[in-house]
N, C-alpha and C positions, 0 to 999 in steps of 0.2 A: 567434576563439575561440568563436563561436556555432555553428560547424559540427561541433564535436567533443563527444563525450560524456566524454572523458577530462579530469578535473579538473586534472591536472598540466600538460597541454598548454594548457589554458585560462589557467592562471596564468603559465606560462613564455613563451607567445607575445607578449603585450604587453611583457614585460620585454626580450625580444630586440629589439623595435622601439625601445624607449626607449634601450637600450644603443647600438644602431646610430646613433640620432640624436645621442647625446652624443659618441660617438667622432668622427663627422664634423661636429661642431658648430662647427668653427672654432678648435679649440684648438692648431692648428699652422699653419705658414706654407704656403700653397697654392702658392707658387712652387717649392717643393722636391719636389712630387709630379708625376707625369705627368698629361697632360691628361685622359685617360678617368677617372681617379680624382678629378680636380678637379671634374667635373660632379656628383659626389655631394653637394657642399656645398649644392646647391639642394633636396635632399630633407630637410634637417635643420630641424626646427621650432625647435630651440634656436638655431641660427645666424640664422634669419630674425628671431626675437624680439630676440636680442642686437644684431644689426646695426641694426635699427630704433631700439632704445633708445640705442645709442651715438650714432647720427647725431642723434637728437633732443636728447640731453643735452649732447654735447660740442662741437657746432658753435658757434663764436663765443666759447668760453671760453679762458682762459689759466691755466696752472698753474705753480707755482714749481718750478723744476728741482731735484730732490733733490741733485744734485752741488753746486749753488750754495749750498744750505742748509748743506751741510757745510763749504763754504769760508768762509762768513761767521762761522760759529761760534755765532751767537746765534739762529739759526733764521729770520731775516728774509730777505726777498727784495725786491730793488730792480730797476728796469728799467735794466740796464746789462750789458755783457759783461765777464766775468771771465777774465783770462789764466790758463792752467793751466801748460803746459809749452811754453815758447818761443812759437811762433806759434799754438799751438792754444788756442782760447778756447771758453768755454761761455756761451751766452746764459742770462740769468737766468730767463726765462719760456719755457715750452713751450706752444704752442697746442693746442687740442683737435683742430684739423685735422691737425697733425703726427702726433698719436697715431693718428687715423683712417688717415692715409697709411701709418703703420708697420704697421697691421693689415690693409692692403690692402682698405679699405672705401672705396667711392666715395661721395661725399656732395654733389657739386656741383649736381646737378639735383633738382627735386622728385620725379622718377621714382625716383631712388636711395633716397629716404626711403619712398616708397609701394609699392615692389615687395615689401617685407617683409610688410606687411599683406595685400597681394593674394595673395602666396604662401600665407599662412595661411588665407585664405578658400578658395583652391584645394584645399589639403590637407583642410580641413574638409568641402568638398563631396565630395571623393573618398572620404574615410573614412565619411561618412554614407551614401553610395551603396553602398559595399562592405558596410556593416553591414546596410543594407536588403536587399540581394540575399542575403546570408548568412541573414538571418532568414526570407526568403521560401522559400529552398531547404530550410531546416532541417525535419526531420521533426517533426510535431506529435504529442504523446502525448495520448491521450484517456482 
């Protein structure tokens, strides 16, 4: 937006960039879209931040399964398996790793945790470089 004299383009430009990042930010299952579109998830700052936060906070935690809380009636949760319909049963606890697996987030290695912050650093360097070039090219008024 530093290259234009039009105020409307200056305002709308960053809004389109942020909207693009929110749309591809990981709010849908990437198994259901074709591979060329799947690559877009690496351009989203929202996804990089959310992925790093989820790995950091959910690894090693256990959560009470909401279906079990409804079965017990009193809102408590114990470590056991509850039978529901015939041979189908529900475990009382759901691990944070199971949630990460359901969201297709890899968390096993330290690189899986640190590729998010590295991606943010790369985005920052690219945007600062583009801003510097745009300001150097811009016509100065005297």
